[in-house]
N, C-alpha and C positions, 0 to 999 in steps of 0.2 A: 503495500500499498506506501509508502513510504517513498520507495522507486518511481512509482505510479506517478505520485504528487508531483515529486520534483520534474519528472519528464513530462509532466502536462505544463507544466511551472514554465521551462523549457519551450517546447513548443508554441504556448501563447506569446513569450515576449518574442522568439521567431516571429510569427505571425505579425505579430505588432510592426515589428521593424521590415518586415517585407510592405508594409502597407501603406506605414508612415515613415517611408526611410529617410525624408526628407526636417519631417519635426525632431527626431531620436538625435543626427546627425547634427541639426541646430541645435538641439539640448546639452548635447555632449559637446561644442565648440563652446556654446557660451561658461558651461561647467568646467569644462578643461582652464580655459582664461580667467575664471575667480580662481579654484584654486591656487593655479602659477601666481595670480596678482596677492593672495596671502601672504606666499611663500617670499616673494621678492620685494614686499610694499616697502619696507625699511631700508633697502637696499639700492634700489634702483631710482633712479633721477626721475623719469618719465612711465607713469603710472596709467598715462592718458588710454593709449594702446589696448592696455591689458581692461581696461575700463568700459571702451568704446564697447570689442568687441561681444565683452561679456554682455553688455546692453543689447546688442544687436543678438546676440542668441537667445536671449530671451524673448526679442521680439519676431522672430522666427517662428518662435514655436508657434502661436495663434494664429498668424499669418500662412505658414504650410500646413498647419490643421484646415484651413479655409480654405485653400486650394484645394486639399485633397476631397472631403465632404462634398463641396461643388462636384468636383468631378464625378464622384462616386453615384449623389443624388441623380444629378444630370443626366449620367450616364453618356458624357460626353465623349467623345471622339478623339484616337491617338493626336493630333494636331493640338488641340486645347492641355492635354495631358502634360505635352513638351512645352508650349510655348506658357502655360499659366506659371508652371514653376519658377520657368526662365524670368518672365515680368517678376513674380516676388523678390527673384533671387537680387536684381537689377533694384528693386527700392529698399531692399537694406542696404545693398552696397551704398546706396545715395545716402541713407539716414547714417550711414556710418562716416562718409567723409563730411556729413554737415555736423559730426561733433567735436570738440574742440581738441586743440592737441596742445602739448605740453611746450611748442614752439610759437602759441597762439599768443600774442598782447592781450586777446583779450577773448579770455575765457569765464564767459560769463554764461546766467544760468540758464538764458534762453534755449539754447539747443534742447538741453534735458529736460525742460520744461514742454517742448514740441516733442519730445519723444514722449513725456506720458502722455498727453494728449494723444498719439498716433497709437500709443498701449492701450488705452480706451476705446479707440475707435477700431482696431483689430479686434479685439476681446467683444465688443457690441456685434461689431460684423459675424465672426464665429456665432453667435444666438441665432441671427435671422438668415445669413446669404443661402443655405441648403432650401427655405424655403419663404422665402421673398416672394416667389408667384405663384403659390401657394394658398388655394381660398380657406380652405379649411384648418382651422387655427386649431386644434386640438394634437395634430401633429405636430406643429411647431411648440406646442406648449411643453407635450412628454418630450419632446427634443431638447429642451435646455432645463427640463427638471433631471432626465437623463445625465445632462453635463456637469450640473447642478452638484446631487446626488455622488456621482462616479468622482467629482473634484473633493468633494470631504472625504470622501473612501480612502482617496489617494494619501491626501492629508495626513490623516488618522494613523495610516501605515508607515507613512514616512516617518513620520515624530514618534511613531513607538519601535521602529526599527534604531533610529538614532537616538534616541532613550537609552535604547538597552546595549549599541554598541559601547557609547560613552560609560555608560556601568563597567561595562567588560574592562574599555581602557584604567578605568578607575581602581578595579577589582586587581589588577595585573601591576601596576604602582604599590597601592597599598600591601599587596600579599607576596607580590617577590620585590618592590624596590624598582621597578622600569621603569624609565623614567619617559615620558613621552613632552615632546614640543607641545606648547600650548595652542600654536595654529592649527593641530590636528584634527581640530574641536570646530574651529569652523569651517577646516575646510572638507570636516564630512559632514556637517549642516549644505554647506552648498552642494556637496554630492550627490544628497539624499531629496535635496529639494528641488535639484538643477535635474537631474538625472533619473534617479530611481523612481520619485513622484511622477516625472511626466514619461516615463515607459507605463508605469503600472496603471497610469491614469488612462491611457490609447490602449490598453489591455483590454479594458471596460468597454472601448465606445461600438456600440451597435453595427453592425453590417448593413443591414437591410432598414433603412430610415424609412423607408418608405410603410414600413407594416409598424411605425410608431402610433397612427390613428387608430382609432379605439381602443390603446388600452387604457384600462381604469386606474385613473390616478392614488397612489396612495393612500390610506387614510391618516397614518402618521403624518403625513403634511398639513393634512385640514386640521388635524388634532392641534400640530405645533402652532400653524397659523393662528387659529382659534382661540387658542386658549396663554399663549404666550406674546405674541404679536398685536395681535390686538389691543388689550390690556396694555401693555407697554405704550401701544400708539395713542388710546384714549386719555393714559396720564400724560404726554407729553403735548399732546393737544391742549388738555387743560392749564396745565403749565404757560402754554404760550398763549393763551387767551386771557390766563390768571394775569399775567403780565400787560399785555393791550388794554387791559381795562386800568390799571395802575396808571398807564400813559394818558387816560382818557381824563382819571379821575385829578392826578394830582398834576398833569399836564408835565411831566419826564420823560425825554425827548429819547428814543428810542438808542440803546448801547450797539456797538460794532458787532459782537458777538451774537447780537440775536439772528441776523443775519446766516450764518452759518450753521445754526440750531435747527432757523426754519427750513434751510436746504437738508440738513439731517432726519428731519420729523418727517417729510414729504419724501426721500428715499425712503425712510423705513415703510410708511402707508403705501407707497406704489409696490415696492415687493410684498407686502403684505397680500395686497387686493391681488397682485399676480400668483400667489402659490395658489389664492383662495377661487381662481377663475372659474375651471373646471366646474367646481363643486356648484356653482349656482343653479345651474340648467338639474342638478339631482333632485328629487322632492322634499322637501320639508328646506329647505335652502334658499328660499325665495329673499331671505334677510341678505345676503352677503350682496347682491345688486342693490338693495338700498342702500348698503351701508356704502359700498361703491360711491354711489352717487355724495350720498352725503360726506366724505369724505374731501372728497373733490370741492365737494361746496364751502366745505368749512376752509378748505387749502387757503381762497383765493383772498378773504380777511387779513392771512398770515401773509401773502404773498405783498398786498399792501401795505402792511409794515415794515418786509423785507425789501421794499422800493423805496419806504420813508430812511429808515437807517442809511442804505448805501446812497440814497441823493444826499444825506447831510455829509457823510464820509468824503462824497464827490465835489460837492460844494465848498469845500475845507483844503482836500489834499490833493484831488484828481483822479483822475486813472491812473491804477497800477495793474499788474499782471491779475492779483487775486480781487481784485473791484471788479475790473471786466467779465473775468470768468464767473464770480457770481451774480454781475447784472443780465447777461446772456441763460445763465440757469431759470435765474427769475422769470426771464423770458419766457423762456423754454416750459416750465412750469404753469406760466398760465395759459399758454396755447394746449398744452395736457389737459386741463383744467376743461374748458373750453369745449375741448376736441370729445372727451368722456361725458360729460353734461350734455352737449348736445350734438354730438356726430354717432358712430357706428359703434365705437366702444371698440373695435380691433386692436388687439394689445400688442400685435407687430407695430405698430404708429412710434410705441415707447424708444425699443432700442431702434429700430431707421433713422428716426428723428433725432433724436440725441446724437447719433455717430454721424450723421448730416452736419448736425451743429457744430460738432467739434472739429470739424474735419475743415469747415469754412472758415472758423476762426483762426486756425491757423496761420495763416498768409492772405497776404494781400494789404491793403489802406485800413480795410476793413476790420484788418483781424487785433486781436488781442495784443500783438508786440506790438504794432507801427501806433496804434490809437494809445494804448498807456504811454509809449516813448513820448508822444508826440504833448500829452498830455502834461508830461513831469517836464518834457523842454520848455514850453510853454507858461508851466509856473516857475522854472525856475529864472526864466527871461523875464516875467514880470515882477519877481523879488528883485532880480540887480540893477531894472531897470529905474525902478522906483526907490531905490535905494543912490541911485547915479554913479552905481558899480559898470553898469552896459551903457556905452552910449554907442548907439548908430549900429549895435549889434557886434562892438568891440568891446573888449575888457579894458577899463579905465584904470593905468597904473598897472599896466600887466608888468610882472615881475619878468624880466628878460634874460635867460641863464648865457652864461658863457661858452659855447660851442668848445673853443678848446680848454676849457677845463674839464669836461665831461670824460668820462662819467662821474667826476665829482661834481656838487653841485653846493651852494651854501647858500642857507634859507635867509633875508633880513630879519632879524629878532622882533620888530615893530615895524608896522606898515598901515599907510594910510588907510587902505581899504578895508580894515578890522574895525575902524572907529565909524565907518559908513555903515556898520550891520548891529540891530542890537540884539542881546545874547539868542534871544526867541528866532529872527530871524537868522542868525547864525547855525542854530540848529536845522530851520529848516531848508536854507542852503546843504549843509553837511548830511543831513539825508537824503534831498535830492540826489545829490552826484554818489553818492553811495550807493543808492537804488539802482542807478544809470549803468552804475560799474559792476551789480552783481546780475543784471536783466539785458541790457541796451547796447553797453560801451557810449564812447563819447564821441561819435561819428557826427552827430546832430550837432554838438556845440565845439567843433572843431575848429570851426572860420570864426568865432569868436576873439579866437587869439591869433596873432601874427606869427608864430613859431608854428614850425612842424613837432605837436606834441607827441607826434606816434614815436615818430623819429627820434627826438628826445630819451624818451624812457626805453626805447628799444637799448640807445646807447649806452644810460647809466645801467641799465642791466645786464649788459653785454657780459658774456664768460663768467656769471656770477651765479654761486648756489642759489636754488631754490627760494631757502629760506632769507636768503641777500637782498632777494628781489625787490625795488619799490614800487606800491600799488599804484595804479591808475591816478585815484583819485587826488591821493596824497600829493603827487606830481600837479594837477589840476587845481587844487585849492593853493600851492604851494602860488603857481603861476599867478592866480586870483588876487595875489597878496595874503591871504587867509593862512592863518594856523591850523593846519589841522589835526593839532591835538585838542582843541575846541577853548572856548571863553577862560580866560584866569589862567591859572594854572593847570597845566596839560599832563602831570605826572602818572595821577589814576588810570587804569587801564592795564591792557594784555601789551607785553612785552616779548619779543623772541631776540635771543640775543648769540649771535653764531660765530664760532674762532674763523679763522682767516687760515686756511690749512693749505693754501696753494704754495707756502711756501716754508709750514714751517714743521716742522721735525719732531718727531718722540725720541726724547733722550731718556733712557732704561738703563742707563749707568748705575750701579750700587744697589737693583732692584732685579727679584728672580720672576717675578711672575706678573703679568700684564694680562688682567680682566676688560674686556671690555663690554659697555652697559648700555642697555635705555630701559630708565625706570620712570612710572608717572605715580598717581597719587593712588591707583589701587592695583600695579604690579611692580615686586621687589624685582630683586637679581639676587640668588642664590648660585655657589660657585664651591667647590672642594679644594678645597690643595692640602695633600699628605695626610687624608684623611680628615681634618677638620672644615666642618661646616660653616661656610662664613656666607651673610646677608648683607645688601646694601639698599638703602630703602630711604624714601623719604620721611621727615619726621612728622608728627601729627599734629606740630607749629604750621610746615610748611615755609620755615626759614631757613632746613640745610637736608642732612644726611644724618642716617642713621649707619652707621657697620658697624656690626655686631660677628662673632663668633661664641663658641660652647663657653670661653672660658673671658671675654671682655667685650663689653661694649664703648663704643665710643661715639661721641658727637661732633658731626663738622659743620661748624655754622656757615651760612652763606650770603645771609642778607645784607651785613654790611659791606661783604663786597660785591654782589649786584647790587647794592644801591649805589656806591661810588662810581663802577661805571658806567651808569645813567645818569649822575648827577655830571662825573665830568663829559657823560658823549654831546658833542654839537649839536646832536636831533634830537629831542626834547619830545620828539609825537610817538604816539604809541607805533608798532609797527617793530621792524626786522633792526640790529644794531648788528655790525661789523666789529668785533676787535681782535685783534692781535692775540693767538694762541698763549702767550706770555700773560695774560691779565688774567685768564680764566683756568688758573692754576692755585694750588692749594695742596699745604704740604702738611705732615704731622709725624711726631716722634712715637704714637700709641702704636702696637701691634709690630712690635719691631721698626718702626718706619714703613710709611705711605704716601704715595705723589697722585693727586687726583689732577686728569689732565680734561676739563670740561671741555665738548665741539659745539653743543645746543641746549640752549635752554630755552624754554617756557615759563615765564615768569607772568604774574599779575600783582601792580601795585593797588594794594586796597587803601590807601592813607600815606599821609605826610612821613609817616615813621612803621608803614606796615606793610608787607608783602608777602605771598606766597608764591609757593614752586611749585608748577604744575607739570613737568616736566625735564627731565636732563638727561643727556649722552655723553659719554667718552668711553676714556680709559682709567684704572685705577691701576697702580702699579703698587707691589707688596716686597717688601724685603723678604720675608719667612725667615724660612731657615737654608743657609746658602750651601749647607752638606748633601739636603735632600735633590732627590732626583728631576 
């Protein structure tokens, strides 16, 4: 019986591979990239190719799956069997080329937001593509329920298997003193969720999708929707209506968070009544149709509240990517409410219209990125113009960098432009510029400057390590004559200190052991020398390190050293500081003598005389026993 089960499992896996070869290949490539990324993330300078391959591999799963089920459902000819996968592969290649890389100056979030939108579109495409032209809705509903149940089952199996393997590794560690690299647990998770989960999911997809029509809906699903989801939906509706009553009674304007809550309640309600859809025709279930209409009717006043809240934010701060998406989702929800209240109520309207909406807003002058960029640029233009800092679309008093001194730049300590802005306006300008850097880049405001800012930034960051590079927002604010550290003292904030290792050498004379380490608040470094276990970790106060062994505990205070480095630095802004390796040195006589060579430090200044270490890497040199091998 055991051999038969294993044989059947292997046969099922083989059949899935033959049926969905491109889906499994895409999952395999994405999983391999993810596992390799975890392995090399700490030593490679350019992780973007691995991230992009992993993302495109994940995107290929729903894309190739949609192509295969379409070919099977429509019984398409051999020509389409070749053309459609080729087109899908071309789409993946174009998406990969659109993602940023390490050499790009403008590594914004925009390509990744667009990637998420495409991912949503493709998963919605999976739900309706095989049944888009088929009138009976029952087969469409049964198909999607089978997909839902299958993915839930595969996730449960994957997680149980993952936990089982992890517990086995822990048992080996505790019982046999076998040490495993901590990376293996994340790599195992990626392997399970990326490859095993996908393969197991595919093995349960029915071949004959035409036979789904007439399949009786499971009773357990109705019970779950009726006795779990519906009561939750009623509670959330009561809370939101209570909040609406509070607004009317005390004239308390809606908070921005209410928009997200309304969207979540709308999604919960739509999902609930989609699950209940086929049961409404059964005897004694007339309440389902009435409840569906009541839900969409009750949703309309909440959508009015959503638009009021969004409009208040738009008047104050303009469009951003998040506000734009909330706004268009609100419009789609209004359309859905009207459709189900006064239309035929075909549930295929939901995935088809939503996928079309997301795809349309992902590009063009009407799209999420162009509208939000134009909105924030115009808002920035208005603030700077009213402050007399932008005159005829040119920055007044622009700081001009001497290209002969690059990559070194020197920022004037005081600027007349800073005095033109109040603190509140300064923070608005800073917020807009940081938003532009995160999502759009600065091409829209480059014409405001007389210098080629992109070329200057490229020259400044030339041949520098990743942690040494200047951010775009820093350069633009400095060119505007604004101290990018903020009003008043700029000392509180996050700092990264990088040792200049280009010409540095590691002097190991007099020391017998060299230990490379990288530690943070949750991860320490353990090592063994001549049978003695040592541990290096951040101390609880965040002001230094603790080096301990079986016989001795040594405190290594670093706060004074770090504060002096920041105070002596010519750049008092938050960001990256490069210092000679000789300044990141600490020596002690405890434990027979040790030397700490720090290479990279993340440090948070929380006050004038207080700071917290977040991350530290480098070399630890120990004398130890010179006679030991």
